[in-house]
C-alpha positions as a Python dict, from the first residue, in 0.01 Angstrom:
ca = {
    (1, 'X'): (0, 0, 0),
    (2, 'X'): (10, 369, -92),
    (3, 'X'): (-314, 566, -103),
    (4, 'X'): (-416, 671, -454),
    (5, 'X'): (-457, 1042, -518),
    (6, 'X'): (-574, 1221, -833),
    (7, 'X'): (-453, 1577, -905),
    (8, 'X'): (-654, 1775, -1161),
    (9, 'X'): (-513, 2109, -1280),
    (10, 'X'): (-475, 2268, -1623),
    (11, 'X'): (-131, 2411, -1535),
    (12, 'X'): (129, 2143, -1613),
    (13, 'X'): (399, 2295, -1392),
    (14, 'X'): (165, 2274, -1092),
    (15, 'X'): (89, 1911, -1173),
    (16, 'X'): (461, 1832, -1191),
    (17, 'X'): (539, 2016, -867),
    (18, 'X'): (259, 1848, -672),
    (19, 'X'): (345, 1505, -809),
    (20, 'X'): (707, 1553, -703),
    (21, 'X'): (592, 1659, -354),
    (22, 'X'): (354, 1367, -302),
    (23, 'X'): (491, 1069, -496),
    (24, 'X'): (699, 935, -204),
    (25, 'X'): (388, 893, 11),
    (26, 'X'): (111, 846, -245),
    (27, 'X'): (34, 669, -570),
    (28, 'X'): (-17, 987, -773),
    (29, 'X'): (-231, 1027, -1087),
    (30, 'X'): (-238, 1359, -1272),
    (31, 'X'): (-444, 1505, -1557),
    (32, 'X'): (-536, 1843, -1701),
    (33, 'X'): (-886, 1781, -1842),
    (34, 'X'): (-1232, 1678, -1724),
    (35, 'X'): (-1279, 1371, -1946),
    (36, 'X'): (-953, 1209, -1839),
    (37, 'X'): (-1019, 1302, -1474),
    (38, 'X'): (-1349, 1110, -1473),
    (39, 'X'): (-1191, 811, -1647),
    (40, 'X'): (-899, 788, -1403),
    (41, 'X'): (-1127, 847, -1102),
    (42, 'X'): (-1362, 568, -1210),
    (43, 'X'): (-1115, 313, -1345),
    (44, 'X'): (-863, 346, -1061),
    (45, 'X'): (-1134, 376, -793),
    (46, 'X'): (-971, 684, -643),
    (47, 'X'): (-1130, 848, -339),
    (48, 'X'): (-879, 1128, -267),
    (49, 'X'): (-868, 1419, -512),
    (50, 'X'): (-688, 1755, -541),
    (51, 'X'): (-895, 1963, -782),
    (52, 'X'): (-843, 2310, -928),
    (53, 'X'): (-1148, 2536, -897),
    (54, 'X'): (-1110, 2684, -1247),
    (55, 'X'): (-1027, 2453, -1535),
    (56, 'X'): (-988, 2550, -1899),
    (57, 'X'): (-1291, 2337, -1988),
    (58, 'X'): (-1515, 2458, -1708),
    (59, 'X'): (-1587, 2467, -1336),
    (60, 'X'): (-1401, 2242, -1096),
    (61, 'X'): (-1711, 2245, -872),
    (62, 'X'): (-1922, 2090, -1149),
    (63, 'X'): (-1658, 1820, -1198),
    (64, 'X'): (-1655, 1762, -822),
    (65, 'X'): (-2031, 1709, -822),
    (66, 'X'): (-1994, 1452, -1101),
    (67, 'X'): (-1717, 1270, -913),
    (68, 'X'): (-1927, 1262, -595),
    (69, 'X'): (-2213, 1106, -792),
    (70, 'X'): (-1972, 828, -889),
    (71, 'X'): (-1844, 789, -532),
    (72, 'X'): (-2025, 988, -264),
    (73, 'X'): (-1754, 898, -10),
    (74, 'X'): (-1471, 1054, -209),
    (75, 'X'): (-1268, 1324, -32),
    (76, 'X'): (-1209, 1622, -262),
    (77, 'X'): (-988, 1919, -179),
    (78, 'X'): (-1040, 2229, -393),
    (79, 'X'): (-740, 2445, -493),
    (80, 'X'): (-767, 2798, -627),
    (81, 'X'): (-571, 3116, -684),
    (82, 'X'): (-898, 3311, -646),
    (83, 'X'): (-971, 3283, -276),
    (84, 'X'): (-1290, 3446, -149),
    (85, 'X'): (-1522, 3365, 139),
    (86, 'X'): (-1802, 3312, -115),
    (87, 'X'): (-1597, 3057, -313),
    (88, 'X'): (-1498, 2876, 6),
    (89, 'X'): (-1855, 2846, 130),
    (90, 'X'): (-1979, 2735, -213),
    (91, 'X'): (-1708, 2467, -236),
    (92, 'X'): (-1779, 2327, 111),
    (93, 'X'): (-2156, 2332, 55),
    (94, 'X'): (-2108, 2147, -273),
    (95, 'X'): (-1927, 1866, -93),
    (96, 'X'): (-1560, 1967, -82),
    (97, 'X'): (-1361, 1839, 215),
    (98, 'X'): (-1146, 2152, 225),
    (99, 'X'): (-1054, 2463, 26),
    (100, 'X'): (-690, 2577, -9),
    (101, 'X'): (-531, 2867, -192),
    (102, 'X'): (-245, 2878, -442),
    (103, 'X'): (45, 2891, -416),
    (104, 'X'): (-5, 2581, -204),
    (105, 'X'): (175, 2566, 131),
    (106, 'X'): (347, 2226, 117),
    (107, 'X'): (339, 2159, 493),
    (108, 'X'): (-27, 2259, 514),
    (109, 'X'): (-115, 2034, 221),
    (110, 'X'): (69, 1732, 364),
    (111, 'X'): (-103, 1774, 700),
    (112, 'X'): (-440, 1819, 530),
    (113, 'X'): (-394, 1504, 322),
    (114, 'X'): (-296, 1305, 631),
    (115, 'X'): (-615, 1423, 805),
    (116, 'X'): (-820, 1336, 495),
    (117, 'X'): (-664, 987, 486),
    (118, 'X'): (-760, 930, 849),
    (119, 'X'): (-1114, 1041, 771),
    (120, 'X'): (-1133, 804, 474),
    (121, 'X'): (-1005, 519, 689),
    (122, 'X'): (-1276, 584, 948),
    (123, 'X'): (-1540, 599, 672),
    (124, 'X'): (-1423, 267, 529),
    (125, 'X'): (-1436, 99, 871),
    (126, 'X'): (-1786, 229, 939),
    (127, 'X'): (-1901, 127, 590),
    (128, 'X'): (-1757, -223, 646),
    (129, 'X'): (-1962, -248, 965),
    (130, 'X'): (-2278, -123, 792),
    (131, 'X'): (-2227, -364, 500),
    (132, 'X'): (-2196, -645, 753),
    (133, 'X'): (-2524, -537, 911),
    (134, 'X'): (-2698, -530, 570),
    (135, 'X'): (-2573, -877, 483),
    (136, 'X'): (-2620, -1027, 828),
    (137, 'X'): (-2924, -917, 1023),
    (138, 'X'): (-2798, -881, 1379),
    (139, 'X'): (-2994, -1090, 1625),
    (140, 'X'): (-3053, -1443, 1744),
    (141, 'X'): (-3406, -1400, 1878),
    (142, 'X'): (-3676, -1628, 1744),
    (143, 'X'): (-3838, -1335, 1562),
    (144, 'X'): (-3517, -1253, 1373),
    (145, 'X'): (-3448, -1620, 1300),
    (146, 'X'): (-3796, -1651, 1148),
    (147, 'X'): (-3730, -1347, 926),
    (148, 'X'): (-3398, -1495, 810),
    (149, 'X'): (-3572, -1821, 717),
    (150, 'X'): (-3835, -1637, 510),
    (151, 'X'): (-3567, -1432, 336),
    (152, 'X'): (-3371, -1745, 243),
    (153, 'X'): (-3680, -1886, 74),
    (154, 'X'): (-3783, -1574, -122),
    (155, 'X'): (-3463, -1373, -185),
    (156, 'X'): (-3405, -1505, -539),
    (157, 'X'): (-3768, -1488, -648),
    (158, 'X'): (-3941, -1190, -811),
    (159, 'X'): (-4225, -1193, -556),
    (160, 'X'): (-4320, -851, -420),
    (161, 'X'): (-4262, -818, -46),
    (162, 'X'): (-4439, -601, 210),
    (163, 'X'): (-4246, -531, 529),
    (164, 'X'): (-4467, -411, 813),
    (165, 'X'): (-4384, -291, 1161),
    (166, 'X'): (-4349, 7, 1391),
    (167, 'X'): (-4125, 303, 1311),
    (168, 'X'): (-3760, 238, 1388),
    (169, 'X'): (-3772, -141, 1363),
    (170, 'X'): (-3533, -159, 1068),
    (171, 'X'): (-3767, -221, 776),
    (172, 'X'): (-3529, -67, 523),
    (173, 'X'): (-3246, -276, 667),
    (174, 'X'): (-3449, -591, 607),
    (175, 'X'): (-3509, -478, 247),
    (176, 'X'): (-3135, -418, 198),
    (177, 'X'): (-3064, -760, 346),
    (178, 'X'): (-3302, -925, 98),
    (179, 'X'): (-3135, -742, -192),
    (180, 'X'): (-2775, -802, -85),
    (181, 'X'): (-2834, -1177, -53),
    (182, 'X'): (-3027, -1212, -379),
    (183, 'X'): (-2928, -1278, -738),
    (184, 'X'): (-2990, -904, -799),
    (185, 'X'): (-2723, -791, -550),
    (186, 'X'): (-2482, -667, -821),
    (187, 'X'): (-2750, -428, -949),
    (188, 'X'): (-2888, -112, -783),
    (189, 'X'): (-3081, -98, -458),
    (190, 'X'): (-3282, 225, -475),
    (191, 'X'): (-3495, 346, -186),
    (192, 'X'): (-3749, 626, -188),
    (193, 'X'): (-3969, 754, 92),
    (194, 'X'): (-4328, 793, -27),
    (195, 'X'): (-4414, 1024, 263),
    (196, 'X'): (-4131, 1267, 209),
    (197, 'X'): (-4254, 1452, -99),
    (198, 'X'): (-4576, 1574, -263),
    (199, 'X'): (-4760, 1328, -490),
    (200, 'X'): (-4672, 1511, -814),
    (201, 'X'): (-4303, 1515, -730),
    (202, 'X'): (-4308, 1151, -619),
    (203, 'X'): (-4472, 1053, -949),
    (204, 'X'): (-4206, 1227, -1156),
    (205, 'X'): (-3928, 1081, -939),
    (206, 'X'): (-4060, 727, -981),
    (207, 'X'): (-4178, 727, -1342),
    (208, 'X'): (-3954, 990, -1501),
    (209, 'X'): (-4057, 1259, -1746),
    (210, 'X'): (-3995, 1412, -2085),
    (211, 'X'): (-3834, 1752, -2115),
    (212, 'X'): (-4098, 2025, -2115),
    (213, 'X'): (-4371, 1803, -1967),
    (214, 'X'): (-4405, 2046, -1675),
    (215, 'X'): (-4243, 2365, -1545),
    (216, 'X'): (-3886, 2286, -1444),
    (217, 'X'): (-3853, 1973, -1660),
    (218, 'X'): (-3546, 2100, -1846),
    (219, 'X'): (-3421, 1756, -1954),
    (220, 'X'): (-3544, 1399, -1999),
    (221, 'X'): (-3536, 1191, -1680),
    (222, 'X'): (-3585, 813, -1678),
    (223, 'X'): (-3707, 791, -1315),
    (224, 'X'): (-3613, 567, -1024),
    (225, 'X'): (-3806, 262, -1145),
    (226, 'X'): (-3594, 239, -1460),
    (227, 'X'): (-3277, 332, -1270),
    (228, 'X'): (-3335, 21, -1056),
    (229, 'X'): (-3334, -202, -1367),
    (230, 'X'): (-3237, -563, -1277),
    (231, 'X'): (-3212, -453, -914),
    (232, 'X'): (-3449, -367, -629),
    (233, 'X'): (-3677, -66, -573),
    (234, 'X'): (-3774, -10, -209),
    (235, 'X'): (-4091, 196, -158),
    (236, 'X'): (-4079, 307, 204),
    (237, 'X'): (-4397, 429, 375),
    (238, 'X'): (-4613, 298, 88),
    (239, 'X'): (-4922, 368, 301),
    (240, 'X'): (-4859, 742, 260),
    (241, 'X'): (-4886, 730, -121),
    (242, 'X'): (-5167, 930, -281),
    (243, 'X'): (-5457, 714, -401),
    (244, 'X'): (-5425, 842, -761),
    (245, 'X'): (-5058, 754, -777),
    (246, 'X'): (-5141, 411, -636),
    (247, 'X'): (-5336, 342, -957),
    (248, 'X'): (-5031, 418, -1171),
    (249, 'X'): (-4810, 201, -950),
    (250, 'X'): (-5061, -84, -979),
    (251, 'X'): (-5052, -61, -1359),
    (252, 'X'): (-4673, -81, -1352),
    (253, 'X'): (-4680, -388, -1127),
    (254, 'X'): (-4929, -557, -1359),
    (255, 'X'): (-4771, -465, -1693),
    (256, 'X'): (-4402, -436, -1591),
    (257, 'X'): (-4386, -124, -1808),
    (258, 'X'): (-4318, 243, -1732),
    (259, 'X'): (-4447, 547, -1917),
    (260, 'X'): (-4270, 877, -1851),
    (261, 'X'): (-4475, 1189, -1780),
    (262, 'X'): (-4541, 1366, -2110),
    (263, 'X'): (-4453, 1057, -2317),
    (264, 'X'): (-4664, 810, -2513),
    (265, 'X'): (-4409, 528, -2515),
    (266, 'X'): (-4392, 238, -2269),
    (267, 'X'): (-4059, 98, -2147),
    (268, 'X'): (-4035, -261, -2018),
    (269, 'X'): (-3866, -285, -1677),
    (270, 'X'): (-3726, -578, -1481),
    (271, 'X'): (-3716, -470, -1117),
    (272, 'X'): (-3798, -630, -785),
    (273, 'X'): (-4036, -430, -565),
    (274, 'X'): (-4018, -427, -185),
    (275, 'X'): (-4255, -202, 12),
    (276, 'X'): (-4283, -108, 378),
    (277, 'X'): (-4533, 61, 604),
    (278, 'X'): (-4598, 129, 970),
    (279, 'X'): (-4970, 165, 897),
    (280, 'X'): (-5243, -99, 907),
    (281, 'X'): (-5315, -110, 533),
    (282, 'X'): (-5636, -311, 580),
    (283, 'X'): (-5761, -31, 802),
    (284, 'X'): (-5652, 223, 537),
    (285, 'X'): (-5846, 24, 274),
    (286, 'X'): (-6157, 51, 489),
    (287, 'X'): (-6107, 428, 513),
    (288, 'X'): (-6068, 456, 135),
    (289, 'X'): (-5705, 564, 159),
    (290, 'X'): (-5546, 256, 3),
    (291, 'X'): (-5643, 44, -295),
    (292, 'X'): (-5736, -312, -206),
    (293, 'X'): (-5609, -449, -539),
    (294, 'X'): (-5272, -279, -485),
    (295, 'X'): (-5255, -421, -134),
    (296, 'X'): (-5285, -778, -261),
    (297, 'X'): (-5037, -706, -541),
    (298, 'X'): (-4762, -584, -302),
    (299, 'X'): (-4840, -826, -19),
    (300, 'X'): (-4744, -1153, -187),
    (301, 'X'): (-4492, -1207, 94),
    (302, 'X'): (-4538, -1032, 428),
    (303, 'X'): (-4248, -986, 669),
    (304, 'X'): (-4321, -837, 1009),
    (305, 'X'): (-4032, -639, 1162),
    (306, 'X'): (-4057, -706, 1536),
    (307, 'X'): (-4042, -420, 1789),
    (308, 'X'): (-3727, -414, 1999),
    (309, 'X'): (-3925, -488, 2318),
    (310, 'X'): (-4003, -832, 2168),
    (311, 'X'): (-3634, -910, 2108),
    (312, 'X'): (-3463, -762, 2413),
    (313, 'X'): (-3205, -1044, 2421),
    (314, 'X'): (-3071, -911, 2090),
    (315, 'X'): (-2939, -609, 2280),
    (316, 'X'): (-2639, -828, 2369),
    (317, 'X'): (-2546, -816, 1997),
    (318, 'X'): (-2687, -478, 1893),
    (319, 'X'): (-2528, -267, 2167),
    (320, 'X'): (-2167, -379, 2093),
    (321, 'X'): (-2231, -325, 1722),
    (322, 'X'): (-2342, 37, 1775),
    (323, 'X'): (-2059, 101, 2022),
    (324, 'X'): (-1810, -18, 1759),
    (325, 'X'): (-1974, 192, 1489),
    (326, 'X'): (-1963, 518, 1683),
    (327, 'X'): (-1631, 447, 1852),
    (328, 'X'): (-1484, 439, 1502),
    (329, 'X'): (-1690, 733, 1372),
    (330, 'X'): (-1599, 961, 1663),
    (331, 'X'): (-1248, 821, 1712),
    (332, 'X'): (-1324, 748, 2080),
    (333, 'X'): (-1177, 485, 2311),
    (334, 'X'): (-1511, 344, 2430),
    (335, 'X'): (-1498, -36, 2424),
    (336, 'X'): (-1803, -153, 2618),
    (337, 'X'): (-2092, -88, 2854),
    (338, 'X'): (-2131, -158, 3225),
    (339, 'X'): (-2361, -435, 3348),
    (340, 'X'): (-2570, -176, 3531),
    (341, 'X'): (-2617, 32, 3215),
    (342, 'X'): (-2696, -277, 3005),
    (343, 'X'): (-2957, -391, 3259),
    (344, 'X'): (-3112, -46, 3247),
    (345, 'X'): (-3132, -71, 2866),
    (346, 'X'): (-3299, -411, 2895),
    (347, 'X'): (-3569, -265, 3118),
    (348, 'X'): (-3632, 31, 2883),
    (349, 'X'): (-3954, 34, 2678),
    (350, 'X'): (-3789, 145, 2349),
    (351, 'X'): (-4091, 311, 2193),
    (352, 'X'): (-3853, 424, 1915),
    (353, 'X'): (-3717, 71, 1868),
    (354, 'X'): (-3372, 15, 1713),
    (355, 'X'): (-3350, 375, 1594),
    (356, 'X'): (-3391, 491, 1953),
    (357, 'X'): (-3128, 242, 2072),
    (358, 'X'): (-2881, 363, 1809),
    (359, 'X'): (-2939, 727, 1908),
    (360, 'X'): (-2884, 642, 2276),
    (361, 'X'): (-2556, 461, 2208),
    (362, 'X'): (-2438, 730, 1966),
    (363, 'X'): (-2492, 997, 2230),
    (364, 'X'): (-2332, 788, 2506),
    (365, 'X'): (-2018, 715, 2299),
    (366, 'X'): (-1987, 1080, 2203),
    (367, 'X'): (-2022, 1205, 2562),
    (368, 'X'): (-1827, 932, 2740),
    (369, 'X'): (-1482, 1016, 2872),
    (370, 'X'): (-1417, 658, 2983),
    (371, 'X'): (-1372, 322, 2812),
    (372, 'X'): (-1698, 189, 2954),
    (373, 'X'): (-2041, 349, 2915),
    (374, 'X'): (-2190, 375, 3263),
    (375, 'X'): (-2542, 449, 3381),
    (376, 'X'): (-2476, 822, 3417),
    (377, 'X'): (-2341, 851, 3063),
    (378, 'X'): (-2632, 650, 2925),
    (379, 'X'): (-2864, 907, 3087),
    (380, 'X'): (-3196, 735, 3027),
    (381, 'X'): (-3433, 1002, 3152),
    (382, 'X'): (-3787, 924, 3251),
    (383, 'X'): (-3993, 1008, 2937),
    (384, 'X'): (-4260, 1168, 3156),
    (385, 'X'): (-4000, 1418, 3280),
    (386, 'X'): (-3925, 1527, 2923),
    (387, 'X'): (-4243, 1501, 2722),
    (388, 'X'): (-4479, 1796, 2738),
    (389, 'X'): (-4828, 1843, 2606),
    (390, 'X'): (-4857, 2059, 2298),
    (391, 'X'): (-5210, 2158, 2401),
    (392, 'X'): (-5094, 2352, 2709),
    (393, 'X'): (-5193, 2715, 2658),
    (394, 'X'): (-4846, 2843, 2750),
    (395, 'X'): (-4698, 2660, 2453),
    (396, 'X'): (-4740, 2858, 2132),
    (397, 'X'): (-4543, 2991, 1838),
    (398, 'X'): (-4564, 3340, 1699),
    (399, 'X'): (-4661, 3379, 1334),
    (400, 'X'): (-4617, 3712, 1160),
    (401, 'X'): (-4789, 3854, 856),
    (402, 'X'): (-4587, 3790, 540),
    (403, 'X'): (-4422, 3470, 663),
    (404, 'X'): (-4421, 3182, 416),
    (405, 'X'): (-4568, 2839, 487),
    (406, 'X'): (-4213, 2704, 495),
    (407, 'X'): (-4117, 2955, 766),
    (408, 'X'): (-4421, 2856, 970),
    (409, 'X'): (-4355, 2483, 922),
    (410, 'X'): (-3995, 2527, 1032),
    (411, 'X'): (-4108, 2712, 1345),
    (412, 'X'): (-4365, 2441, 1424),
    (413, 'X'): (-4107, 2164, 1394),
    (414, 'X'): (-3850, 2353, 1603),
    (415, 'X'): (-4113, 2416, 1870),
    (416, 'X'): (-4235, 2054, 1873),
    (417, 'X'): (-3876, 1926, 1902),
    (418, 'X'): (-3815, 2158, 2197),
    (419, 'X'): (-4126, 2064, 2395),
    (420, 'X'): (-4065, 1695, 2327),
    (421, 'X'): (-3707, 1705, 2456),
    (422, 'X'): (-3565, 1649, 2104),
    (423, 'X'): (-3726, 1302, 2101),
    (424, 'X'): (-3810, 1246, 1736),
    (425, 'X'): (-4076, 980, 1785),
    (426, 'X'): (-4276, 1200, 2025),
    (427, 'X'): (-4223, 1499, 1799),
    (428, 'X'): (-4345, 1309, 1492),
    (429, 'X'): (-4649, 1179, 1685),
    (430, 'X'): (-4736, 1528, 1809),
    (431, 'X'): (-4715, 1665, 1453),
    (432, 'X'): (-4908, 1374, 1302),
    (433, 'X'): (-4629, 1270, 1063),
    (434, 'X'): (-4395, 971, 1036),
    (435, 'X'): (-4048, 978, 1193),
    (436, 'X'): (-3890, 944, 850),
    (437, 'X'): (-4082, 1248, 725),
    (438, 'X'): (-3964, 1438, 1032),
    (439, 'X'): (-3602, 1343, 957),
    (440, 'X'): (-3637, 1476, 601),
    (441, 'X'): (-3783, 1802, 734),
    (442, 'X'): (-3504, 1838, 990),
    (443, 'X'): (-3251, 1794, 711),
    (444, 'X'): (-3439, 2027, 475),
    (445, 'X'): (-3453, 2308, 731),
    (446, 'X'): (-3104, 2235, 867),
    (447, 'X'): (-3237, 2209, 1223),
}
């Protein structure tokens, strides 16, 4: 079956020329306006697009952003007669796969499209694997079997669920598994990390706001709770939520209604709530950091995500899964792991749990030049050889007058990553934040 491709350009002769060039190898759709482009893209489920940078109706980059909201995996190639370094960088940063100039070099375009097709194929294979993992929790240990039994009993109910466990144990994966097997699976699954943003921003993200309700509120926003209508809202790291915002969340759980910031109207919402935490919430209640009434409201069903050290036998299933995933992602020929390397994994403590295992296998597949991952490629260093103490007087960062708090925070994170051998769990522990918060900061500062 031919790959579908959409060409968007307001010059009809260019549309005709490109269609003639590509129609032998592709199922080609063409249009010269934004409205029709969005309709074709959505209705035909197209994920390969040739898009002109400047359209009569407006910016091709704005259209690209709208298309990527519809399908974030779409591959979009920007075309323009106005080639500048600035335009190229802006296009790539906005999500373009590539940026080519007009008049289009036919051979270059055909090669580029072939490369884009290969990339899409890899994406689809990886997504198929990840969908399988969401729908089928990998593992045959007694702990995982117990979780599967609980999920079967509660998946189609509206009961709130609290998933507890150490960082890296796959709490969000369990939440996705509950959603994908439930009668809400056709509706949205929306996840938000409660530790990753300030309380005021988290409140506006969850509950929405009216235009003008605060500085920067330039339009009405319905919020994530309403966006998850008929589906599932996953509140990750619920233990990090500010105590004042907990009160507003409790009201929503009791009344099943949402009031936007700056509004006086309540909106009824039908959404299933799943929460997770790596904290001991009863301990947090005793410290005055978490509301006891909210705890009992979200903890109708408790699922404990087991640490990897308690399900070591599941490595026999998890390791091949991650090898497959990254073999496809990196287009490598790795097909397995040696007995010696697997035995070394089974004796490892895995303080970072499944997330640590995935990182180890990802690195090993990327670095391996052979079909089998051996002990040398696995490279499981002794943690005591890597981890350093942040309190040592030789370890310091320089702060200069006039630097912003963001500059200082970035320096602190870079420094902590370095002295902890790039180990994210140790780094997060040394900084006193969760691993998920650290990942958001790493992404924010492009570390």
